[in-house]
Backbone as JSON, one array per atom type, in Angstrom:
{
  "sequence": "MNVKRTTARTRKSDVPYNPKNKTATLKYWKNATTHRGVAELRAKRGRPAKPPEERKEQIALRVDKDVLEWYRDQGAGWQTRMNAVLKAFRDAAS",
  "N": [[34.08, 28.99, 1.9], [30.91, 30.2, 1.69], [28.99, 30.7, -0.21], [26.68, 29.46, -2.47], [27.35, 27.95, -5.5], [25.97, 28.39, -8.69], [24.78, 27.34, -11.88], [23.71, 27.76, -15.3], [22.4, 25.41, -15.72], [21.48, 24.64, -13.26], [18.84, 23.45, -11.36], [15.9, 25.18, -10.84], [13.92, 26.09, -8.02], [10.79, 24.47, -7.55], [8.83, 25.48, -5.99], [5.86, 27.25, -5.5], [5.89, 29.71, -4.21], [7.66, 32.22, -2.34], [9.85, 30.92, -0.14], [11.14, 32.33, 1.84], [9.54, 34.41, 2.49], [7.31, 34.98, 4.87], [4.6, 35.69, 4.89], [3.73, 35.04, 2.29], [4.15, 32.3, 2.34], [2.37, 31.44, 4.38], [-0.04, 32.22, 3.2], [-0.14, 30.54, 0.97], [-0.3, 27.97, 2.14], [-2.66, 28.11, 3.56], [-5.13, 26.88, 2.89], [-4.57, 24.21, 3.11], [-4.9, 20.71, 3.92], [-5.11, 19.7, 7.21], [-3.48, 17.46, 9.47], [-3.1, 15.11, 12.17], [-0.86, 13.58, 12.49], [1.57, 11.15, 11.32], [0.54, 8.58, 11.71], [-2.21, 8.87, 11.33], [-2.34, 9.3, 8.58], [-1.32, 6.89, 7.6], [-3.24, 5.09, 8.4], [-5.22, 5.1, 6.51], [-4.3, 3.66, 4.4], [-4.03, 0.69, 2.33], [-6.07, -2.33, 2.23], [-9.49, -2.34, 3.32], [-10.39, -3.42, 6.61], [-11.69, -6.67, 7.19], [-14.73, -8.1, 8.54], [-14.57, -10.17, 11.52], [-15.67, -12.76, 11.03], [-15.3, -13.12, 8.33], [-12.63, -13.14, 7.85], [-9.53, -14.68, 6.85], [-7.64, -17.51, 7.93], [-4.33, -18.13, 8.78], [-2.46, -21.02, 8.18], [-0.34, -23.92, 8.59], [0.13, -26.16, 6.08], [0.55, -29.36, 4.86], [1.2, -30.64, 1.78], [1.37, -32.84, -1.09], [4.31, -32.63, -3.12], [4.05, -32.57, -5.93], [1.39, -31.79, -6.25], [1.38, -29.23, -5.14], [3.2, -27.96, -6.88], [1.72, -28.11, -9.25], [-0.47, -26.39, -8.69], [0.92, -23.98, -8.28], [2.0, -23.63, -10.8], [-0.18, -22.78, -12.2], [-0.27, -20.09, -11.98], [-0.57, -16.67, -10.76], [-2.65, -16.26, -7.89], [-3.02, -18.84, -7.07], [-3.34, -19.85, -4.5], [-5.85, -18.91, -3.77], [-7.43, -20.28, -5.61], [-6.93, -22.9, -4.75], [-8.15, -22.8, -2.27], [-10.79, -22.45, -3.11], [-11.3, -24.95, -4.29], [-11.16, -26.61, -2.06], [-13.35, -25.6, -0.62], [-15.42, -26.31, -2.39], [-15.29, -29.1, -2.24], [-15.93, -29.44, 0.45], [-18.58, -28.5, 0.42], [-19.76, -30.35, -1.32], [-19.57, -32.67, 0.11], [-21.35, -32.32, 2.12]],
  "CA": [[33.21, 29.73, 1.02], [29.52, 29.89, 2.03], [28.09, 31.02, -1.32], [26.41, 28.31, -3.33], [27.57, 28.25, -6.91], [24.94, 27.89, -9.58], [25.03, 27.51, -13.31], [22.46, 27.83, -16.06], [21.75, 24.11, -15.63], [20.98, 24.4, -11.92], [17.38, 23.38, -11.32], [15.26, 26.18, -10.0], [12.93, 25.52, -7.11], [9.45, 24.42, -8.11], [7.9, 25.96, -4.97], [5.14, 28.37, -6.11], [5.94, 30.89, -3.36], [8.99, 32.5, -1.82], [9.92, 30.34, 1.2], [11.69, 33.28, 2.81], [8.49, 35.37, 2.79], [6.38, 34.29, 5.77], [3.22, 35.98, 4.48], [3.44, 34.25, 1.09], [4.1, 30.9, 2.76], [1.12, 31.21, 5.1], [-1.13, 32.36, 2.25], [-0.16, 29.33, 0.13], [-0.68, 26.78, 2.92], [-3.87, 28.4, 4.34], [-6.2, 25.93, 2.58], [-4.05, 22.84, 3.16], [-5.55, 19.8, 4.85], [-4.27, 19.45, 8.38], [-3.58, 16.13, 10.06], [-2.49, 15.04, 13.5], [0.43, 12.9, 12.46], [1.79, 10.13, 10.31], [-0.35, 7.43, 11.97], [-3.5, 9.17, 10.71], [-2.2, 9.09, 7.15], [-1.09, 5.48, 7.34], [-4.45, 4.32, 8.69], [-6.06, 5.06, 5.32], [-3.67, 2.85, 3.37], [-4.31, -0.73, 2.32], [-7.44, -2.79, 2.1], [-10.26, -2.18, 4.55], [-10.43, -4.62, 7.45], [-12.9, -7.48, 7.06], [-15.27, -8.54, 9.83], [-13.89, -11.38, 12.0], [-16.18, -14.02, 10.45], [-14.87, -13.22, 6.93], [-11.16, -13.17, 7.77], [-8.92, -15.99, 6.62], [-6.7, -17.9, 8.97], [-3.09, -18.68, 8.25], [-2.11, -22.32, 8.76], [0.72, -24.67, 7.9], [-0.53, -27.29, 5.45], [1.5, -30.19, 4.14], [0.62, -31.3, 0.61], [2.37, -33.46, -1.95], [5.08, -31.68, -3.9], [3.52, -32.44, -7.28], [0.14, -31.04, -6.17], [1.76, -27.84, -4.92], [3.79, -27.45, -8.13], [0.65, -27.94, -10.23], [-1.2, -25.17, -8.36], [1.78, -22.82, -8.52], [2.16, -23.47, -12.25], [-1.38, -22.13, -12.72], [-0.03, -18.65, -11.95], [-1.0, -15.88, -9.6], [-3.95, -16.61, -7.35], [-3.11, -20.29, -6.88], [-3.85, -20.14, -3.16], [-7.29, -18.66, -3.81], [-8.03, -21.41, -6.32], [-6.86, -24.07, -3.88], [-9.19, -22.6, -1.26], [-12.08, -22.69, -3.76], [-11.46, -26.4, -4.46], [-11.46, -27.16, -0.73], [-14.73, -25.23, -0.32], [-16.32, -27.12, -3.23], [-15.28, -30.45, -1.67], [-16.71, -29.37, 1.69], [-20.01, -28.36, 0.09], [-20.23, -31.58, -1.96], [-19.62, -33.71, 1.13], [-22.45, -32.02, 3.06]],
  "C": [[31.77, 29.29, 1.26], [28.54, 30.15, 0.89], [27.93, 29.79, -2.19], [26.59, 28.73, -4.78], [26.46, 27.64, -7.74], [25.36, 28.12, -11.02], [23.69, 27.62, -14.01], [21.7, 26.52, -15.97], [21.16, 23.82, -14.25], [19.46, 24.46, -11.92], [16.84, 24.42, -10.36], [14.21, 25.49, -9.13], [11.56, 25.52, -7.76], [8.39, 24.83, -7.07], [7.2, 27.2, -5.52], [5.1, 29.65, -5.26], [7.37, 31.07, -2.89], [9.07, 31.98, -0.39], [10.45, 31.29, 2.26], [10.66, 34.33, 3.22], [7.4, 34.66, 3.59], [4.93, 34.5, 5.34], [2.83, 35.14, 3.27], [3.32, 32.77, 1.44], [2.78, 30.58, 3.45], [-0.09, 31.3, 4.16], [-1.26, 31.09, 1.39], [-0.72, 28.13, 0.9], [-1.97, 26.97, 3.71], [-4.96, 27.35, 4.11], [-5.73, 24.47, 2.6], [-4.82, 22.0, 4.18], [-4.61, 19.51, 6.01], [-4.48, 18.02, 8.86], [-2.81, 16.11, 11.37], [-1.14, 14.37, 13.5], [0.46, 11.83, 11.39], [0.85, 8.94, 10.5], [-1.71, 7.64, 11.32], [-3.44, 8.94, 9.2], [-2.04, 7.62, 6.8], [-2.35, 4.64, 7.55], [-5.33, 4.18, 7.46], [-5.5, 4.14, 4.23], [-4.12, 1.4, 3.45], [-5.79, -1.06, 2.17], [-8.19, -2.58, 3.41], [-10.32, -3.51, 5.31], [-11.76, -5.34, 7.25], [-13.43, -7.81, 8.46], [-14.63, -9.86, 10.24], [-14.38, -12.67, 11.35], [-15.76, -14.2, 9.0], [-13.36, -13.32, 6.77], [-10.66, -14.59, 7.54], [-7.91, -16.25, 7.72], [-5.49, -18.54, 8.32], [-2.77, -19.99, 8.97], [-0.88, -22.86, 8.04], [0.06, -25.94, 7.37], [0.5, -28.07, 4.65], [0.77, -30.9, 3.01], [1.75, -31.92, -0.21], [3.03, -32.41, -2.84], [4.48, -31.49, -5.29], [2.2, -31.66, -7.31], [0.44, -29.55, -6.02], [2.34, -27.23, -6.19], [2.71, -27.2, -9.17], [-0.13, -26.65, -9.95], [-0.35, -23.94, -8.65], [1.99, -22.57, -10.0], [0.95, -22.79, -12.89], [-1.26, -20.61, -12.68], [-0.55, -17.99, -10.69], [-2.41, -16.26, -9.18], [-4.12, -18.09, -7.07], [-3.66, -20.63, -5.5], [-5.37, -19.92, -3.09], [-8.01, -19.8, -4.52], [-8.01, -22.68, -5.48], [-7.94, -23.98, -2.8], [-10.56, -22.87, -1.86], [-12.34, -24.18, -3.95], [-11.81, -27.05, -3.12], [-12.9, -26.82, -0.32], [-15.72, -26.09, -1.1], [-16.39, -28.54, -2.69], [-16.11, -30.48, -0.39], [-18.21, -29.33, 1.4], [-20.57, -29.64, -0.55], [-20.39, -32.69, -0.93], [-20.79, -33.5, 2.09], [-23.75, -32.65, 2.63]]
}
Protein backbone atom coordinates (compact mmCIF):
# COMPACT_ATOMS: atom_id res chain seq x y z
CA MET A 1 0.00 0.00 0.00
CA ASN A 2 1.64 3.25 -1.20
CA VAL A 3 -0.92 5.70 0.19
CA LYS A 4 0.14 7.49 3.34
CA ARG A 5 -2.51 7.38 6.01
CA THR A 6 -3.24 10.58 7.87
CA THR A 7 -5.45 11.49 10.76
CA ALA A 8 -6.72 14.74 12.19
CA ARG A 9 -3.64 14.78 14.44
CA THR A 10 -1.18 14.51 11.56
CA ARG A 11 0.98 17.62 11.49
CA LYS A 12 0.53 19.65 8.36
CA SER A 13 3.57 20.96 6.56
CA ASP A 14 4.71 24.40 7.68
CA VAL A 15 6.16 25.20 4.23
CA PRO A 16 4.55 28.47 3.04
CA TYR A 17 4.37 27.29 -0.58
CA ASN A 18 3.36 24.19 -2.48
CA PRO A 19 6.57 22.16 -2.97
CA LYS A 20 5.06 20.44 -5.99
CA ASN A 21 4.54 23.77 -7.78
CA LYS A 22 7.87 24.79 -9.33
CA THR A 23 6.78 28.38 -9.95
CA ALA A 24 5.69 28.88 -6.33
CA THR A 25 8.92 27.33 -5.06
CA LEU A 26 11.12 29.55 -7.23
CA LYS A 27 9.12 32.64 -6.28
CA TYR A 28 9.54 31.89 -2.56
CA TRP A 29 13.29 31.25 -2.76
CA LYS A 30 14.04 34.11 -5.23
CA ASN A 31 15.29 36.47 -2.50
CA ALA A 32 17.18 33.84 -0.50
CA THR A 33 20.85 34.37 0.31
CA THR A 34 23.04 32.12 -1.78
CA HIS A 35 26.24 30.52 -0.54
CA ARG A 36 28.93 28.38 -2.08
CA GLY A 37 28.87 25.60 0.47
CA VAL A 38 28.98 24.53 4.08
CA ALA A 39 32.57 25.72 4.60
CA GLU A 40 31.47 29.30 3.92
CA LEU A 41 28.80 29.06 6.61
CA ARG A 42 31.11 27.46 9.14
CA ALA A 43 33.79 30.11 8.66
CA LYS A 44 31.54 32.68 10.34
CA ARG A 45 31.09 30.66 13.51
CA GLY A 46 33.08 31.06 16.71
CA ARG A 47 35.29 33.81 17.99
CA PRO A 48 37.31 35.89 15.55
CA ALA A 49 40.95 34.90 15.22
CA LYS A 50 43.41 36.96 17.26
CA PRO A 51 46.66 38.28 15.82
CA PRO A 52 49.65 35.97 16.45
CA GLU A 53 51.14 38.21 19.16
CA GLU A 54 47.89 38.07 21.20
CA ARG A 55 47.31 34.32 20.97
CA LYS A 56 47.85 32.12 23.99
CA GLU A 57 50.07 29.09 23.93
CA GLN A 58 49.07 25.76 25.36
CA ILE A 59 51.64 24.18 27.68
CA ALA A 60 51.88 21.41 30.23
CA LEU A 61 52.46 22.92 33.66
CA ARG A 62 53.01 20.95 36.85
CA VAL A 63 51.72 22.63 40.00
CA ASP A 64 51.03 21.38 43.51
CA LYS A 65 47.72 19.60 43.90
CA ASP A 66 46.48 21.93 46.64
CA VAL A 67 47.23 25.02 44.52
CA LEU A 68 45.36 23.58 41.56
CA GLU A 69 42.38 22.60 43.74
CA TRP A 70 42.26 26.10 45.22
CA TYR A 71 42.12 27.72 41.77
CA ARG A 72 39.50 25.26 40.53
CA ASP A 73 37.39 25.85 43.64
CA GLN A 74 37.20 29.53 42.66
CA GLY A 75 34.89 28.52 39.80
CA ALA A 76 34.79 29.16 36.10
CA GLY A 77 37.65 31.23 34.73
CA TRP A 78 40.26 29.80 37.09
CA GLN A 79 42.82 29.48 34.30
CA THR A 80 42.38 33.13 33.35
CA ARG A 81 42.86 34.16 36.98
CA MET A 82 45.96 31.99 37.27
CA ASN A 83 47.34 33.67 34.15
CA ALA A 84 46.62 37.11 35.67
CA VAL A 85 48.55 36.20 38.84
CA LEU A 86 51.53 35.05 36.77
CA LYS A 87 51.43 38.31 34.77
CA ALA A 88 51.30 40.37 37.98
CA PHE A 89 54.32 38.48 39.35
CA ARG A 90 56.20 39.05 36.09
CA ASP A 91 55.43 42.77 36.15
CA ALA A 92 56.38 43.11 39.84
CA ALA A 93 59.71 41.37 39.25
CA SER A 94 60.64 43.75 36.40
